[in-house]
N, C-alpha and C positions, 0 to 999 in steps of 0.2 A: 268254382272261384272261391277265394278266402273271403274272410270276414272284413277285409278292409274295403271291399266293394260295397258292403252295407253301411259302414261308417260313413263312406263319401255320399252314398245315396240318402242316408239319413240327414246328413248336413245340408245336402242341396234340396231336400224336403222341406228344410226350414225356410231356406232362401237363396237366391242365386249368389254365387261366389266366384272369385277368380281361382286359379290354383294357388296362387299366393295366400288368398284368405283361407283356403281349406288347410294349408300347411300351418298357419297361425292358429286355426282351431285346434289341430293336434297338439301344438306346442303349448296351448294355454288350457282350455276347457277339457279336451279330451286326455290331456297326459295324465291325469289322475288315474286313468284305468285302461288306456289304449294309447299305443304309440305307432307312429308311421313317419318315414324319413322322406325327405324330398324326393329322393330316387325311387321310392315306391308309389308316391301319389301321383306323379306325372304319367308313368306308364299305365296306371291304374285308371286315369282319366281317358287316355286314348283307348283302353279296351272297353270302357264303358260307353264311349262316343260310339266306336265301331259297333258294338252290340245294340245300339239305340236306346240304351237306358238313360243317357243324358244327352244333352246337346248344348252348343254354345253359340254366342253372337260375339261378334269382334266389336270392341268399343276402344275409343282413345283413351289412353292413360295420360296421367298429369304431366309425365316427362315427354309426351308428344309421341311415343310408341303406341303399339296397339296391345290390347290385352283381351283374353278370352274370359267371357262371363258365362259361367257354366250353370245350367238349370236341369232339373229333372225332367224326363219325358212321362208320358202316362204309362208306357211300358215300364219305366224304371221305377215309378211309384208303386205299379202293382206287383212287381218283384220285390220291392222293398217291404211292402205291407204282408206279403206271403211270408217273407223272412222273418218279420217282426212278430207275427202271430203263431209262427211255428214252435214246436216244442224245442226246448234249450236242454241240452244233456249236460250233466254235471261234468265240469272240467275238472282235469286232473289238478292236484296240488301244484302251485307253481313252486320252483326251486327257490329256496332262501338260504342263502350262504351264512347269514348272521345264526339263523336257527340251527344249521348243520354244526357250526363252530360251538354253540351252546350245548349242543347234544354231545360233543366230545370235550367240554370244558374240564372235565375231571382230570384230564391229562396235563392240565396247567397248574402251576403253583396257586395257592389260594390268593395272592394278591393279583396274579394276571387274571384269573376268573373274575374278580371284582371289576378290574380294569375293562374286561370285555364286556361285562353287563353295563357298567356305568357309560362306556362309549355308546352302546346301543340306546340306552335311555335317553342320552343327549341327542342322539340323532332323531329319535321319535318324537321327543319333545320339540326339537325344531321344527320337525315336519308338521306337527299338529298346530304350531303357532302359524306356519305358512298357510296350512288349510283355513284356520279360523280367519286369518287374515283375507282370504279368498272369499269366506263366506259373508265378508261385510259388504259385497256387491248387492247382497239382498236385504232389503229393509223389512221384508216379510216373505213367507211362504207364496211363491207363486200359484197362482190358480192352476188346477191340473190340466188345463186345456193350453196353457201357455208353453211355448217352446223351453222356457227357462226352468220349467218344473222338473224334468229329468235331470237337468244340471244340478239343481237344489238336492234331489234325492241322492244323486251319487256322491256329492260333496258332503252330505250328511253321513253317507255311509263311510266315506274315507275319514272323516272326523273320529266316528265311532271306533274304527279299526285302530286308528293311532291311540285313542284313549284306551282301549283293550290292551294294546301292545304295552303301553306304558304301566298300566297296572300289573300285567303279567311279568314285566321286566322288575318291577318293584318287589313282587312276590318272590322271584327268583332270588333277588339280592337279599330278602329276608332269610329265605332257606339257606343261602350261602352262609350267614352270620351265625345260623343255629349249629351248637356243638354236634 
C-alpha cells in the first residue's frame, strides 16, 4: 500500500475525524508537502476499515444526516508506528518545470530570460508570504510532544525552502546582468 495510508493513519492517530475532516487536513496543513484528492481518500478509508487499521462510529451531523467518525485501531497504530520508525530512503528529485526552463534559458533572448526569472521570483515571494501568514497560527514553538510540533517543523522547512529559492533566483538575475 502507498503512503496515503500512513498519512491517514497519522492524522487519525492525532484525533478522530470524518472523511470530510481528513480531506480538509490535506487541503490545509498537509498541502505544503503532501496531496490527496477526495477520490483517493474515501477508497483508502474503506481499505483501511476492511483491513482493521481503522474503525468508525456513526454520528448524526448538523444537517440531520449521518456521518462516519473514524478512529485508528490498535492494529492501525502498531502499523503506523512501525512505518514511522522505519528507514526512509532518499526520494528522487521531484520534477520542477520552472528549473527546467531556467536550465534552457540561454535559448531565450536576454529580456525574456529576465522575465522568466522575475516571474519565478514573484511566485516564490508570494508563496513565502503565504507560508509566513500560516506561521502566525503559532505564537511560540509548540512542545515537541504536541501534535502541532510536526506541523511547525514542516512549515519552518517550507519557509526556509522559499527563502533559499528567492536567494537563488536573485543570484541568477545578478549573473544574468553580468557581461
